[in-house]
FIPA-771782 format. One record per residue: residue number from 1; residue in three letters; z, x, y of N, C-alpha, C in turn. Coordinates in nm, 4 decimals, decimal comma. Layout:
N
+-----+------+----------+----------+----------+----------+----------+----------+----------+----------+----------+
: seq : type :      n.z :      n.x :      n.y :     ca.z :     ca.x :     ca.y :      c.z :      c.x :      c.y :
+-----+------+----------+----------+----------+----------+----------+----------+----------+----------+----------+
: NUM :  ALA :        Z :        X :        Y :        Z :        X :        Y :        Z :        X :        Y :
...
+-----+------+----------+----------+----------+----------+----------+----------+----------+----------+----------+
// end
This chain:
180
+-----+------+----------+----------+----------+----------+----------+----------+----------+----------+----------+
: seq : type :      n.z :      n.x :      n.y :     ca.z :     ca.x :     ca.y :      c.z :      c.x :      c.y :
+-----+------+----------+----------+----------+----------+----------+----------+----------+----------+----------+
:   1 :  UNK : -11,1023 : -12,9079 :  -4,8940 : -11,0460 : -12,7699 :  -4,7921 : -11,1200 : -12,6659 :  -4,8584 :
:   2 :  UNK : -11,0064 : -12,6220 :  -5,0252 : -11,0339 : -12,5129 :  -5,0596 : -11,2184 : -12,4489 :  -5,0103 :
:   3 :  UNK : -11,2764 : -12,4732 :  -5,0578 : -11,3403 : -12,4797 :  -5,0758 : -11,4649 : -12,4654 :  -4,8454 :
:   4 :  UNK : -11,3725 : -12,5433 :  -4,8094 : -11,3923 : -12,4880 :  -4,6584 : -11,2625 : -12,3386 :  -4,6333 :
:   5 :  UNK : -11,2141 : -12,3103 :  -4,7008 : -11,1071 : -12,1852 :  -4,6798 : -11,1942 : -12,0653 :  -4,7371 :
:   6 :  UNK : -11,2605 : -12,1448 :  -4,8265 : -11,3191 : -11,9814 :  -4,8768 : -11,4768 : -11,9928 :  -4,8575 :
:   7 :  UNK : -11,4461 : -12,0924 :  -4,6771 : -11,6449 : -12,0032 :  -4,6622 : -11,6003 : -11,9520 :  -4,5642 :
:   8 :  UNK : -11,4594 : -11,9614 :  -4,4473 : -11,3813 : -11,9339 :  -4,3427 : -11,3798 : -11,7640 :  -4,4018 :
:   9 :  UNK : -11,3335 : -11,7740 :  -4,5095 : -11,2741 : -11,6186 :  -4,5606 : -11,4102 : -11,5301 :  -4,5686 :
:  10 :  UNK : -11,5293 : -11,6034 :  -4,5960 : -11,6815 : -11,5420 :  -4,6095 : -11,6843 : -11,5014 :  -4,4374 :
:  11 :  UNK : -11,6851 : -11,6468 :  -4,3645 : -11,7582 : -11,5666 :  -4,2073 : -11,7248 : -11,4968 :  -4,2275 :
:  12 :  UNK : -11,5537 : -11,4947 :  -4,2199 : -11,4550 : -11,3240 :  -4,1515 : -11,5034 : -11,2573 :  -4,2062 :
:  13 :  UNK : -11,5239 : -11,2396 :  -4,3327 : -11,6094 : -11,0689 :  -4,3941 : -11,6806 : -10,9988 :  -4,3564 :
:  14 :  UNK : -11,7675 : -11,1555 :  -4,2936 : -11,9147 : -11,1191 :  -4,2148 : -11,8886 : -11,0412 :  -4,1332 :
:  15 :  UNK : -11,7609 : -11,0756 :  -4,0093 : -11,7479 : -11,0456 :  -3,8639 : -11,6651 : -10,9452 :  -3,9452 :
:  16 :  UNK : -11,6255 : -10,9368 :  -3,9659 : -11,5187 : -10,7387 :  -3,9812 : -11,6324 : -10,7003 :  -4,0564 :
:  17 :  UNK : -11,7475 : -10,7297 :  -4,0992 : -11,8151 : -10,5621 :  -4,1729 : -11,9271 : -10,5860 :  -4,0184 :
:  18 :  UNK : -11,9557 : -10,6630 :  -3,9852 : -12,0313 : -10,6033 :  -3,7804 : -11,9407 : -10,4846 :  -3,7605 :
:  19 :  UNK : -11,7510 : -10,5576 :  -3,7007 : -11,6887 : -10,4733 :  -3,6962 : -11,5879 : -10,3274 :  -3,7018 :
:  20 :  UNK : -11,6937 : -10,2334 :  -3,8557 : -11,6864 : -10,1976 :  -4,0079 : -11,7872 : -10,0795 :  -3,9298 :
:  21 :  UNK : -11,8940 : -10,1447 :  -3,8701 : -11,9865 : -10,1143 :  -3,8585 : -11,9931 : -10,0239 :  -3,7645 :
:  22 :  UNK : -11,9777 : -10,0813 :  -3,6711 : -11,9397 :  -9,9882 :  -3,5027 : -11,8551 :  -9,9234 :  -3,5570 :
:  23 :  UNK : -11,6944 :  -9,9810 :  -3,5898 : -11,5575 :  -9,8307 :  -3,6167 : -11,6697 :  -9,7126 :  -3,6798 :
:  24 :  UNK : -11,7463 :  -9,6880 :  -3,8184 : -11,8498 :  -9,5981 :  -3,8868 : -11,8410 :  -9,5357 :  -3,7429 :
:  25 :  UNK : -11,9608 :  -9,5654 :  -3,6650 : -12,0140 :  -9,5128 :  -3,5643 : -11,9888 :  -9,4560 :  -3,4474 :
:  26 :  UNK : -11,8330 :  -9,4876 :  -3,4220 : -11,7280 :  -9,4680 :  -3,3511 : -11,6914 :  -9,3146 :  -3,4427 :
:  27 :  UNK : -11,6775 :  -9,3428 :  -3,5074 : -11,5761 :  -9,2529 :  -3,6509 : -11,7531 :  -9,1173 :  -3,6924 :
:  28 :  UNK : -11,8583 :  -9,1564 :  -3,6535 : -11,9816 :  -9,0212 :  -3,6551 : -11,9792 :  -8,9522 :  -3,5325 :
:  29 :  UNK : -11,9254 :  -8,9558 :  -3,4180 : -11,8628 :  -8,9354 :  -3,3480 : -12,0060 :  -8,9908 :  -3,2389 :
:  30 :  UNK : -12,0645 :  -9,1114 :  -3,2652 : -12,1481 :  -9,1808 :  -3,1103 : -12,0287 :  -9,2876 :  -3,0500 :
:  31 :  UNK : -12,1366 :  -9,3446 :  -2,9466 : -12,0861 :  -9,4864 :  -2,8559 : -12,1142 :  -9,5913 :  -2,9558 :
:  32 :  UNK : -12,0133 :  -9,6587 :  -2,9982 : -12,0866 :  -9,8314 :  -3,0957 : -12,1084 :  -9,9125 :  -2,9271 :
:  33 :  UNK : -12,2024 :  -9,9935 :  -2,9449 : -12,1345 : -10,0792 :  -2,8365 : -12,0539 : -10,1652 :  -2,7886 :
:  34 :  UNK : -11,9829 : -10,1068 :  -2,6916 : -11,8139 : -10,1462 :  -2,6697 : -11,8494 : -10,3206 :  -2,6943 :
:  35 :  UNK : -11,9188 : -10,3407 :  -2,5746 : -11,9267 : -10,4992 :  -2,5631 : -11,9174 : -10,6042 :  -2,6286 :
:  36 :  UNK : -12,0173 : -10,5328 :  -2,8331 : -12,0239 : -10,6306 :  -2,8487 : -11,8936 : -10,6181 :  -2,9994 :
:  37 :  UNK : -11,8280 : -10,4693 :  -2,9928 : -11,7287 : -10,4501 :  -3,0473 : -11,5421 : -10,5446 :  -2,9741 :
:  38 :  UNK : -11,5556 : -10,5381 :  -2,8667 : -11,4875 : -10,6569 :  -2,7373 : -11,5506 : -10,8503 :  -2,7855 :
:  39 :  UNK : -11,7021 : -10,8643 :  -2,7539 : -11,6647 : -10,9606 :  -2,8914 : -11,6219 : -11,0315 :  -2,9618 :
:  40 :  UNK : -11,6673 : -10,9056 :  -3,0671 : -11,6335 : -10,9541 :  -3,1779 : -11,4266 : -10,9507 :  -3,2358 :
:  41 :  UNK : -11,3938 : -10,9042 :  -3,1189 : -11,2131 : -10,9084 :  -3,0971 : -11,2002 : -10,9797 :  -3,0673 :
:  42 :  UNK : -11,2372 : -10,9983 :  -2,9422 : -11,2376 : -11,1412 :  -2,8965 : -11,2239 : -11,2267 :  -2,9668 :
:  43 :  UNK : -11,3473 : -11,2899 :  -3,0600 : -11,3605 : -11,3891 :  -3,1226 : -11,2797 : -11,3959 :  -3,2387 :
:  44 :  UNK : -11,2502 : -11,3112 :  -3,2676 : -11,1124 : -11,3142 :  -3,4093 : -11,0032 : -11,3530 :  -3,3231 :
:  45 :  UNK : -10,9473 : -11,3223 :  -3,2051 : -10,7886 : -11,3393 :  -3,1359 : -10,8660 : -11,4707 :  -3,1212 :
:  46 :  UNK : -10,9971 : -11,5417 :  -3,0664 : -10,9724 : -11,6577 :  -3,0444 : -10,9687 : -11,7639 :  -3,1872 :
:  47 :  UNK : -10,9982 : -11,7354 :  -3,2717 : -11,0642 : -11,8107 :  -3,3859 : -10,8925 : -11,7616 :  -3,4604 :
:  48 :  UNK : -10,8078 : -11,6738 :  -3,4335 : -10,6712 : -11,6889 :  -3,5316 : -10,5875 : -11,7629 :  -3,4593 :
:  49 :  UNK : -10,5616 : -11,7890 :  -3,2817 : -10,5140 : -11,8995 :  -3,2515 : -10,5359 : -12,0094 :  -3,3109 :
:  50 :  UNK : -10,7169 : -12,0705 :  -3,3186 : -10,6940 : -12,1826 :  -3,2898 : -10,7181 : -12,2520 :  -3,4248 :
:  51 :  UNK : -10,7497 : -12,1276 :  -3,5347 : -10,7529 : -12,1708 :  -3,6552 : -10,6495 : -12,1917 :  -3,7710 :
:  52 :  UNK : -10,6676 : -11,9709 :  -3,7690 : -10,5464 : -11,9740 :  -3,9079 : -10,3977 : -12,0150 :  -3,8622 :
:  53 :  UNK : -10,3944 : -11,9526 :  -3,7546 : -10,2382 : -11,9285 :  -3,7264 : -10,1924 : -12,1359 :  -3,7757 :
:  54 :  UNK : -10,2568 : -12,2497 :  -3,7190 : -10,2669 : -12,3463 :  -3,7144 : -10,1986 : -12,3581 :  -3,8635 :
:  55 :  UNK : -10,3870 : -12,3997 :  -3,9557 : -10,4146 : -12,3931 :  -4,0778 : -10,2449 : -12,3512 :  -4,1761 :
:  56 :  UNK : -10,2049 : -12,1690 :  -4,1624 : -10,1054 : -12,1512 :  -4,2056 :  -9,9979 : -12,2029 :  -4,1885 :
:  57 :  UNK :  -9,9377 : -12,2191 :  -4,0995 :  -9,8579 : -12,3059 :  -4,0563 :  -9,8115 : -12,4504 :  -4,1184 :
:  58 :  UNK :  -9,9479 : -12,4953 :  -4,1420 :  -9,9478 : -12,6318 :  -4,1709 :  -9,9039 : -12,6353 :  -4,3626 :
:  59 :  UNK : -10,0233 : -12,5242 :  -4,4330 :  -9,9812 : -12,4787 :  -4,5550 :  -9,8782 : -12,3665 :  -4,5980 :
:  60 :  UNK :  -9,8280 : -12,3477 :  -4,4929 :  -9,7200 : -12,3067 :  -4,5843 :  -9,6328 : -12,4261 :  -4,5554 :
:  61 :  UNK :  -9,5445 : -12,5018 :  -4,4578 :  -9,4514 : -12,6136 :  -4,4613 :  -9,5344 : -12,6920 :  -4,5787 :
:  62 :  UNK :  -9,5954 : -12,7614 :  -4,5788 :  -9,6048 : -12,7833 :  -4,6865 :  -9,5709 : -12,7555 :  -4,8562 :
:  63 :  UNK :  -9,6319 : -12,6159 :  -4,8644 :  -9,6011 : -12,5249 :  -5,0009 :  -9,3799 : -12,5456 :  -5,0125 :
:  64 :  UNK :  -9,3563 : -12,4977 :  -4,8400 :  -9,2072 : -12,4888 :  -4,8738 :  -9,1268 : -12,6282 :  -4,9478 :
:  65 :  UNK :  -9,1961 : -12,7561 :  -4,9408 :  -9,1529 : -12,8586 :  -4,9746 :  -9,1995 : -12,9246 :  -5,1115 :
:  66 :  UNK :  -9,2898 : -12,8523 :  -5,1552 :  -9,4010 : -12,8745 :  -5,2409 :  -9,3616 : -12,7646 :  -5,3703 :
:  67 :  UNK :  -9,3518 : -12,6859 :  -5,3256 :  -9,3577 : -12,5759 :  -5,4331 :  -9,1864 : -12,4751 :  -5,3272 :
:  68 :  UNK :  -9,0500 : -12,4625 :  -5,3151 :  -9,0046 : -12,3750 :  -5,2744 :  -9,0337 : -12,2476 :  -5,2719 :
:  69 :  UNK :  -9,0065 : -12,2589 :  -5,4170 :  -9,0251 : -12,1142 :  -5,4871 :  -9,1946 : -12,0136 :  -5,4593 :
:  70 :  UNK :  -9,2236 : -12,0839 :  -5,3588 :  -9,3042 : -12,0281 :  -5,3212 :  -9,3370 : -11,9522 :  -5,1549 :
:  71 :  UNK :  -9,2215 : -11,9144 :  -5,0888 :  -9,1366 : -11,9101 :  -5,0110 :  -9,1485 : -11,8210 :  -4,9519 :
:  72 :  UNK :  -9,1512 : -11,6904 :  -5,0388 :  -9,1730 : -11,5379 :  -5,0722 :  -9,2692 : -11,5443 :  -5,0246 :
:  73 :  UNK :  -9,3898 : -11,5765 :  -5,1076 :  -9,5446 : -11,5286 :  -5,0726 :  -9,5818 : -11,6323 :  -4,8772 :
:  74 :  UNK :  -9,4980 : -11,7243 :  -4,8949 :  -9,5412 : -11,7761 :  -4,7168 :  -9,4417 : -11,6475 :  -4,6274 :
:  75 :  UNK :  -9,3518 : -11,6249 :  -4,7478 :  -9,3035 : -11,4822 :  -4,5867 :  -9,4323 : -11,3998 :  -4,5273 :
:  76 :  UNK :  -9,4357 : -11,3189 :  -4,6259 :  -9,5369 : -11,2193 :  -4,6428 :  -9,6445 : -11,2026 :  -4,5944 :
:  77 :  UNK :  -9,7176 : -11,3248 :  -4,5335 :  -9,7930 : -11,4159 :  -4,5037 :  -9,7843 : -11,4189 :  -4,4199 :
:  78 :  UNK :  -9,6880 : -11,4320 :  -4,3422 :  -9,6240 : -11,4815 :  -4,1870 :  -9,6167 : -11,3597 :  -4,1666 :
:  79 :  UNK :  -9,5054 : -11,2928 :  -4,1562 :  -9,5158 : -11,1246 :  -4,1437 :  -9,6367 : -11,0326 :  -4,1527 :
:  80 :  UNK :  -9,7369 : -11,0928 :  -4,1917 :  -9,8192 : -10,9655 :  -4,2308 :  -9,9717 : -11,0098 :  -4,1103 :
:  81 :  UNK :  -9,9862 : -11,1616 :  -4,1352 : -10,0190 : -11,1815 :  -4,0067 :  -9,9615 : -11,1470 :  -3,8342 :
:  82 :  UNK :  -9,8258 : -11,1809 :  -3,7879 :  -9,8076 : -11,1701 :  -3,7319 :  -9,8351 : -10,9185 :  -3,7074 :
:  83 :  UNK :  -9,6915 : -10,9283 :  -3,7608 :  -9,8399 : -10,7768 :  -3,7661 :  -9,9965 : -10,7246 :  -3,7451 :
:  84 :  UNK : -10,0772 : -10,7876 :  -3,8131 : -10,2332 : -10,8154 :  -3,7740 : -10,2766 : -10,8636 :  -3,6426 :
:  85 :  UNK : -10,2299 : -10,9895 :  -3,6127 : -10,2556 : -11,0274 :  -3,4571 : -10,2133 : -10,9207 :  -3,3473 :
:  86 :  UNK : -10,0935 : -10,8591 :  -3,4018 : -10,0082 : -10,7129 :  -3,2572 : -10,0660 : -10,6154 :  -3,3083 :
:  87 :  UNK : -10,1723 : -10,5697 :  -3,3245 : -10,2544 : -10,4287 :  -3,4098 : -10,3723 : -10,5182 :  -3,3179 :
:  88 :  UNK : -10,4132 : -10,6219 :  -3,3534 : -10,5446 : -10,6738 :  -3,2738 : -10,5685 : -10,6559 :  -3,1676 :
:  89 :  UNK : -10,4413 : -10,7335 :  -3,1474 : -10,3654 : -10,7294 :  -3,0189 : -10,4056 : -10,5933 :  -2,8952 :
:  90 :  UNK : -10,3022 : -10,4869 :  -3,0124 : -10,3883 : -10,2943 :  -2,8815 : -10,5092 : -10,2705 :  -2,8821 :
:  91 :  UNK : -10,5754 : -10,3295 :  -2,9786 : -10,7287 : -10,3013 :  -2,9554 : -10,8021 : -10,3311 :  -2,8891 :
:  92 :  UNK : -10,7556 : -10,4646 :  -2,8569 : -10,8039 : -10,5482 :  -2,7750 : -10,7855 : -10,5026 :  -2,6450 :
:  93 :  UNK : -10,6907 : -10,4530 :  -2,6113 : -10,6047 : -10,4190 :  -2,4885 : -10,6892 : -10,2096 :  -2,4167 :
:  94 :  UNK : -10,7272 : -10,1381 :  -2,5979 : -10,7829 :  -9,9965 :  -2,6026 : -10,9463 : -10,0590 :  -2,5050 :
:  95 :  UNK : -10,9915 : -10,1261 :  -2,6016 : -11,1093 : -10,1993 :  -2,5465 : -11,1109 : -10,2677 :  -2,4047 :
:  96 :  UNK : -11,0745 : -10,2729 :  -2,3311 : -11,0238 : -10,3165 :  -2,1881 : -11,0025 : -10,1387 :  -2,1360 :
:  97 :  UNK : -10,9604 : -10,0662 :  -2,1809 : -10,9479 :  -9,9950 :  -2,1052 : -11,1129 :  -9,9029 :  -2,1514 :
:  98 :  UNK : -11,1218 :  -9,9125 :  -2,2230 : -11,3109 :  -9,8024 :  -2,3030 : -11,4042 :  -9,8832 :  -2,1835 :
:  99 :  UNK : -11,3837 : -10,0149 :  -2,1695 : -11,4387 : -10,0805 :  -2,0661 : -11,4591 : -10,0491 :  -1,9421 :
: 100 :  UNK : -11,3171 :  -9,9720 :  -1,8487 : -11,2923 :  -9,9980 :  -1,7417 : -11,3186 :  -9,8203 :  -1,7243 :
: 101 :  UNK : -11,4056 :  -9,7004 :  -1,8701 : -11,4079 :  -9,5739 :  -1,8010 : -11,2963 :  -9,5278 :  -1,8002 :
: 102 :  UNK : -11,1991 :  -9,5349 :  -1,8311 : -11,0764 :  -9,4894 :  -1,8722 : -11,0669 :  -9,4085 :  -1,9895 :
: 103 :  UNK : -11,0074 :  -9,2456 :  -1,9912 : -11,0306 :  -9,1873 :  -2,1522 : -10,9345 :  -9,1726 :  -2,2208 :
: 104 :  UNK : -10,9286 :  -9,2212 :  -2,3182 : -10,8634 :  -9,2183 :  -2,4116 : -10,8845 :  -9,1573 :  -2,5814 :
: 105 :  UNK : -10,8548 :  -9,1024 :  -2,6339 : -10,9244 :  -9,0372 :  -2,7602 : -10,9535 :  -9,1386 :  -2,8188 :
: 106 :  UNK : -11,0728 :  -9,1160 :  -2,8940 : -11,1424 :  -9,1776 :  -2,9524 : -11,1585 :  -9,2347 :  -3,0579 :
: 107 :  UNK : -11,1293 :  -9,0625 :  -3,1050 : -11,1040 :  -9,0658 :  -3,3062 : -10,9425 :  -9,1002 :  -3,2599 :
: 108 :  UNK : -10,8730 :  -9,0811 :  -3,2572 : -10,7602 :  -9,2259 :  -3,2726 : -10,7724 :  -9,3989 :  -3,2444 :
: 109 :  UNK : -10,8927 :  -9,4006 :  -3,1516 : -10,8661 :  -9,5884 :  -3,1642 : -11,0052 :  -9,6144 :  -3,2462 :
: 110 :  UNK : -11,1060 :  -9,5180 :  -3,2989 : -11,1239 :  -9,5185 :  -3,3921 : -11,0500 :  -9,5097 :  -3,5277 :
: 111 :  UNK : -10,9500 :  -9,4171 :  -3,5656 : -10,7826 :  -9,4544 :  -3,7051 : -10,7836 :  -9,5717 :  -3,6537 :
: 112 :  UNK : -10,7351 :  -9,6759 :  -3,5689 : -10,6531 :  -9,7862 :  -3,5514 : -10,7335 :  -9,8719 :  -3,6004 :
: 113 :  UNK : -10,8557 :  -9,8715 :  -3,6086 : -10,9667 :  -9,9806 :  -3,5307 : -10,9652 :  -9,9920 :  -3,7474 :
: 114 :  UNK : -11,0045 :  -9,8462 :  -3,7958 : -10,9810 :  -9,8779 :  -3,9289 : -10,8520 :  -9,9241 :  -4,0094 :
: 115 :  UNK : -10,8028 :  -9,8718 :  -3,9619 : -10,6142 :  -9,9400 :  -4,0117 : -10,6483 : -10,0836 :  -3,9751 :
: 116 :  UNK : -10,7126 : -10,1848 :  -3,9099 : -10,6903 : -10,2784 :  -3,8428 : -10,8105 : -10,3470 :  -3,9592 :
: 117 :  UNK : -10,8940 : -10,3455 :  -3,9952 : -10,9872 : -10,3712 :  -4,0768 : -10,8961 : -10,3531 :  -4,2394 :
: 118 :  UNK : -10,8710 : -10,2916 :  -4,2587 : -10,8254 : -10,2725 :  -4,3998 : -10,6896 : -10,3450 :  -4,3611 :
: 119 :  UNK : -10,6012 : -10,4072 :  -4,2649 : -10,4713 : -10,4141 :  -4,3092 : -10,6105 : -10,6144 :  -4,3243 :
: 120 :  UNK : -10,6546 : -10,6540 :  -4,2177 : -10,7298 : -10,7407 :  -4,1965 : -10,7898 : -10,7856 :  -4,3163 :
: 121 :  UNK : -10,8311 : -10,7479 :  -4,4296 : -10,9116 : -10,7371 :  -4,5200 : -10,8002 : -10,7562 :  -4,6418 :
: 122 :  UNK : -10,7190 : -10,6924 :  -4,6451 : -10,5987 : -10,6947 :  -4,7299 : -10,5125 : -10,8132 :  -4,6783 :
: 123 :  UNK : -10,4800 : -10,8346 :  -4,6260 : -10,4005 : -11,0047 :  -4,5296 : -10,5276 : -11,0817 :  -4,5762 :
: 124 :  UNK : -10,6501 : -11,1231 :  -4,6264 : -10,7954 : -11,2401 :  -4,6820 : -10,7800 : -11,2418 :  -4,8313 :
: 125 :  UNK : -10,8018 : -11,1055 :  -4,8804 : -10,7252 : -11,0718 :  -5,0143 : -10,6083 : -11,1722 :  -5,0611 :
: 126 :  UNK : -10,5451 : -11,1598 :  -4,9969 : -10,2969 : -11,1965 :  -5,0429 : -10,3963 : -11,2984 :  -5,0527 :
: 127 :  UNK : -10,4592 : -11,3825 :  -4,8902 : -10,4724 : -11,5739 :  -4,9068 : -10,5229 : -11,5983 :  -5,0362 :
: 128 :  UNK : -10,6605 : -11,4999 :  -5,0845 : -10,7147 : -11,5342 :  -5,1931 : -10,6530 : -11,6076 :  -5,3154 :
: 129 :  UNK : -10,5667 : -11,4694 :  -5,3360 : -10,4882 : -11,4032 :  -5,4776 : -10,2994 : -11,5101 :  -5,4826 :
: 130 :  UNK : -10,3173 : -11,5640 :  -5,3545 : -10,1629 : -11,6093 :  -5,3731 : -10,1483 : -11,7134 :  -5,3502 :
: 131 :  UNK : -10,2422 : -11,7149 :  -5,2021 : -10,1679 : -11,8570 :  -5,0889 : -10,2694 : -11,9623 :  -5,1518 :
: 132 :  UNK : -10,4074 : -11,9216 :  -5,2268 : -10,5383 : -12,0323 :  -5,2529 : -10,4866 : -12,1039 :  -5,4493 :
: 133 :  UNK : -10,4113 : -12,0253 :  -5,5196 : -10,3714 : -12,0600 :  -5,5971 : -10,2987 : -12,1750 :  -5,5562 :
: 134 :  UNK : -10,1688 : -12,0954 :  -5,5095 : -10,0636 : -12,2160 :  -5,5180 : -10,1737 : -12,3829 :  -5,4097 :
: 135 :  UNK : -10,1536 : -12,3234 :  -5,3379 : -10,2501 : -12,4811 :  -5,2453 : -10,3158 : -12,5041 :  -5,4182 :
: 136 :  UNK : -10,4771 : -12,4836 :  -5,4310 : -10,5269 : -12,5805 :  -5,5371 : -10,3847 : -12,6041 :  -5,6127 :
: 137 :  UNK : -10,2312 : -12,5520 :  -5,7189 : -10,1934 : -12,5885 :  -5,7677 : -10,1014 : -12,6846 :  -5,6838 :
: 138 :  UNK : -10,0739 : -12,7168 :  -5,5861 :  -9,9896 : -12,8264 :  -5,5871 : -10,0088 : -12,8753 :  -5,4872 :
: 139 :  UNK : -10,1043 : -12,8437 :  -5,3896 : -10,1291 : -13,0413 :  -5,3206 : -10,2150 : -13,0516 :  -5,3198 :
: 140 :  UNK : -10,1684 : -13,1615 :  -5,3427 : -10,2837 : -13,3399 :  -5,4330 : -10,3874 : -13,3385 :  -5,3297 :
: 141 :  UNK : -10,4528 : -13,4329 :  -5,3886 : -10,5782 : -13,4130 :  -5,2891 : -10,5771 : -13,4896 :  -5,1783 :
: 142 :  UNK : -10,5008 : -13,5698 :  -5,1452 : -10,3823 : -13,6583 :  -5,0116 : -10,3240 : -13,5314 :  -4,9254 :
: 143 :  UNK : -10,2627 : -13,4668 :  -4,9949 : -10,2164 : -13,3142 :  -4,8986 : -10,4265 : -13,2224 :  -4,8804 :
: 144 :  UNK : -10,4602 : -13,2415 :  -4,9699 : -10,5440 : -13,1448 :  -4,8751 : -10,6854 : -13,2622 :  -4,7336 :
: 145 :  UNK : -10,6528 : -13,3627 :  -4,7742 : -10,7380 : -13,4158 :  -4,6990 : -10,6471 : -13,4487 :  -4,5831 :
: 146 :  UNK : -10,4919 : -13,3984 :  -4,5508 : -10,3865 : -13,4593 :  -4,4520 : -10,4517 : -13,2613 :  -4,3924 :
: 147 :  UNK : -10,4805 : -13,1829 :  -4,4360 : -10,4911 : -13,0748 :  -4,4067 : -10,5738 : -13,0451 :  -4,3586 :
: 148 :  UNK : -10,6923 : -13,1113 :  -4,3619 : -10,8350 : -13,1017 :  -4,2426 : -10,8165 : -13,1196 :  -4,1869 :
: 149 :  UNK : -10,7298 : -13,3226 :  -4,2062 : -10,7530 : -13,3863 :  -4,0502 : -10,6206 : -13,3062 :  -3,9939 :
: 150 :  UNK : -10,5592 : -13,2556 :  -3,9935 : -10,4181 : -13,1352 :  -3,9598 : -10,4859 : -13,1116 :  -3,8625 :
: 151 :  UNK : -10,6583 : -13,0157 :  -3,8858 : -10,7058 : -12,8735 :  -3,8060 : -10,7639 : -12,9305 :  -3,6715 :
: 152 :  UNK : -10,8100 : -12,8525 :  -3,5837 : -10,8001 : -12,8697 :  -3,4622 : -10,9258 : -12,9955 :  -3,5131 :
: 153 :  UNK : -10,8957 : -13,1357 :  -3,4021 : -11,0114 : -13,2048 :  -3,4357 : -11,1862 : -13,2319 :  -3,3972 :
: 154 :  UNK : -11,2076 : -13,1332 :  -3,2976 : -11,3571 : -13,0447 :  -3,2682 : -11,4251 : -12,9190 :  -3,2832 :
: 155 :  UNK : -11,3809 : -12,8972 :  -3,4628 : -11,4403 : -12,7511 :  -3,5115 : -11,4922 : -12,7420 :  -3,4273 :
: 156 :  UNK : -11,6317 : -12,9115 :  -3,5375 : -11,7670 : -12,8471 :  -3,4492 : -11,8115 : -12,7936 :  -3,3442 :
: 157 :  UNK : -11,7483 : -12,8357 :  -3,2694 : -11,7398 : -12,8231 :  -3,1697 : -11,6785 : -12,6841 :  -3,0695 :
: 158 :  UNK : -11,5343 : -12,6558 :  -3,1001 : -11,5701 : -12,5319 :  -3,1256 : -11,6447 : -12,4047 :  -3,1975 :
: 159 :  UNK : -11,6447 : -12,4196 :  -3,3006 : -11,7630 : -12,3270 :  -3,3062 : -11,8785 : -12,3409 :  -3,2036 :
: 160 :  UNK : -11,9517 : -12,4119 :  -3,2323 : -12,0537 : -12,3985 :  -3,0748 : -11,9966 : -12,3481 :  -2,9985 :
: 161 :  UNK : -11,9285 : -12,3274 :  -2,9859 : -11,8865 : -12,2992 :  -2,8059 : -11,8584 : -12,1770 :  -2,8183 :
: 162 :  UNK : -11,7339 : -12,1525 :  -2,9782 : -11,7445 : -11,9466 :  -2,9350 : -11,9025 : -11,9141 :  -3,0127 :
: 163 :  UNK : -11,9406 : -11,9888 :  -3,0551 : -12,0748 : -11,8920 :  -3,0642 : -12,1998 : -11,8873 :  -2,9784 :
: 164 :  UNK : -12,1245 : -11,9829 :  -2,8122 : -12,1983 : -11,9702 :  -2,6527 : -12,1245 : -11,8652 :  -2,6469 :
: 165 :  UNK : -12,0210 : -11,8219 :  -2,6031 : -11,9435 : -11,7152 :  -2,5675 : -11,9514 : -11,6302 :  -2,6348 :
: 166 :  UNK : -12,0682 : -11,6289 :  -2,8118 : -12,0248 : -11,4502 :  -2,7762 : -12,1365 : -11,3882 :  -2,8312 :
: 167 :  UNK : -12,2603 : -11,4493 :  -2,7667 : -12,3593 : -11,4128 :  -2,8180 : -12,3821 : -11,3100 :  -2,8815 :
: 168 :  UNK : -12,4144 : -11,2325 :  -2,8332 : -12,4278 : -11,0755 :  -2,9525 : -12,3559 : -11,1136 :  -3,0454 :
: 169 :  UNK : -12,2281 : -11,1156 :  -3,0348 : -12,1246 : -11,0789 :  -3,2156 : -12,2635 : -11,1864 :  -3,3072 :
: 170 :  UNK : -12,3214 : -11,3676 :  -3,2698 : -12,3959 : -11,4639 :  -3,3678 : -12,5405 : -11,3527 :  -3,3678 :
: 171 :  UNK : -12,6134 : -11,2596 :  -3,2468 : -12,7062 : -11,2189 :  -3,2989 : -12,7014 : -11,0976 :  -3,3618 :
: 172 :  UNK : -12,5808 : -11,0237 :  -3,4255 : -12,5181 : -10,9011 :  -3,4759 : -12,5135 : -10,9631 :  -3,6325 :
: 173 :  UNK : -12,4877 : -11,0710 :  -3,6780 : -12,4528 : -11,1159 :  -3,7496 : -12,4810 : -11,1931 :  -3,8346 :
: 174 :  UNK : -12,6468 : -11,2527 :  -3,7876 : -12,7829 : -11,2542 :  -3,8499 : -12,8896 : -11,2090 :  -3,8840 :
: 175 :  UNK : -12,8431 : -11,0493 :  -3,8324 : -12,8568 : -10,9729 :  -3,8896 : -12,8422 : -10,8889 :  -4,0079 :
: 176 :  UNK : -12,7243 : -10,9279 :  -4,0286 : -12,6073 : -10,8438 :  -4,0773 : -12,6557 : -10,8603 :  -4,2385 :
: 177 :  UNK : -12,6031 : -10,7945 :  -4,3592 : -12,6593 : -10,9050 :  -4,5066 : -12,4773 : -10,9429 :  -4,4850 :
: 178 :  UNK : -12,4919 : -11,0607 :  -4,6226 : -12,3262 : -11,0301 :  -4,6461 : -12,2933 : -10,9240 :  -4,7994 :
: 179 :  UNK : -12,1675 : -10,9446 :  -4,6969 : -12,1304 : -10,8015 :  -4,7609 : -12,0678 : -10,7827 :  -4,8609 :
: 180 :  UNK : -12,0589 : -10,7441 :  -4,9695 : -11,9958 : -10,7393 :  -5,1220 : -11,8509 : -10,7568 :  -5,1235 :
+-----+------+----------+----------+----------+----------+----------+----------+----------+----------+----------+
// end
């Protein structure tokens, strides 16, 4: 299960890298493919709702039982997750405006996108550095098995659905190197 979590982090890092390339294009005064930016943002929102939120809830609930001292970390991650989702939702609304040709300040959008990317990377780092070690230390094999079974049942089908729903994103991911 921890290997799967680490793999998910690596995949999200690749997706964030694609978004970062678009943000850099925008910061240089050029117009990126906003439809691709829309796909990336929608994908992340879907992923957060379908996988991240249930996974985090399950992990934090079980950690509170096993290691009450971990509650501060769990609360911090939960608060950071809510802020991250709010930033992404705001970006999503801005992208809608851009795609409808409503004038919005591109420099502000580029700054907001960069802040989101920095926040999401910090969140992933905090999970790796604080949550994963707690899971590794306190979860038994039975807990890890329960965690795996508590995730959405048809995860493979869901990922295939997301791949079909976001073809430009997957084409871009195939072309991008894995970020360091």
